[in-house]
C-alpha positions, 0 to 999 in steps of 0.5 A, a space after each residue: 267579717 259583719 253580718 246583718 242583724 237587722 231586717 227592716 221592712 221600711 225604709 229610714 226617713 234619713 240619716 244623720 247628717 243628711 241633707 233633707 232636700 235641695 232646698 238652698 244650703 250653705 256648707 263649709 269644709 272643716 277640720 275636726 279638732 275633737 277626738 276620735 268619735 266624739 264629733 259625729 254626723 248630724 250633730 252640732 259643731 262649733 268653732 275650734 282653736 282656729 275659727 274657720 278652719 277647725 271644729 269641735 264637740 259643743 261644751 260648757 262655755 260654748 256660745 250661739 256665736 261660736 255655733 259654725 253649723 251640723 256635721 253632714 254625713 260622709 258616706 267615704 268614711 270607714 268603719 273600724 274593725 268594731 264595724 263603727 264609724 267615728 270622724 277621726 281627730 284632723 279629718 275633714 268634715 263637711 258642715 252644713 251652715 244653712 239649709 235643711 239637715 237630718 240632725 240628732 235630737 237629745 234623749 226624751 224630746 218630743 219637738 214638733 214642727 216649727 218649734 224652737 230647736 236649741 243644742 246641747 252643750 253639756 253631758 251625754 247630749 252634748 251636741 244634739 239638739 232639744 226643744 228645751 231652751 234651760 242650758 241650751 244654746 239659741 242658734 236661730 233653728 227650728 224643728 221642721 218635724 218630731 223626732 223620730 229613731 233619735 233623729 229630726 230635720 233641723 231649718 238652720 237659718 
């Protein structure tokens, strides 16, 4: 049985992979090709072994052409026995290709509204968004606000 150990007094602005507003968006359905827990809500996903069908975590060698979108939060994903939500391999996931989404940000960045958002493809931040172009993918996205608790609004165009 889980117990609540943290009592926040403010409502969070968003959750990783949550839609920001009701602006026009494009969402497609894909199958997770990555191992259990590697693909996370709010992170960038790239085409997998079967383009238009599978997605996986961005890695070294990923290209902007292979960017498929951002993994949307799905409230029916079950917690494991350790209380952690993991997207399982071969699970169906929603991928936002256009629209406004709360996405994960790389550690230590301070993006500004309207600044270009790049996708990290190496290290622990792979799949997170950054404002540093070096070694990251330019996917034509921009930040919609500053990073807040490791997430920020990303405008996918």
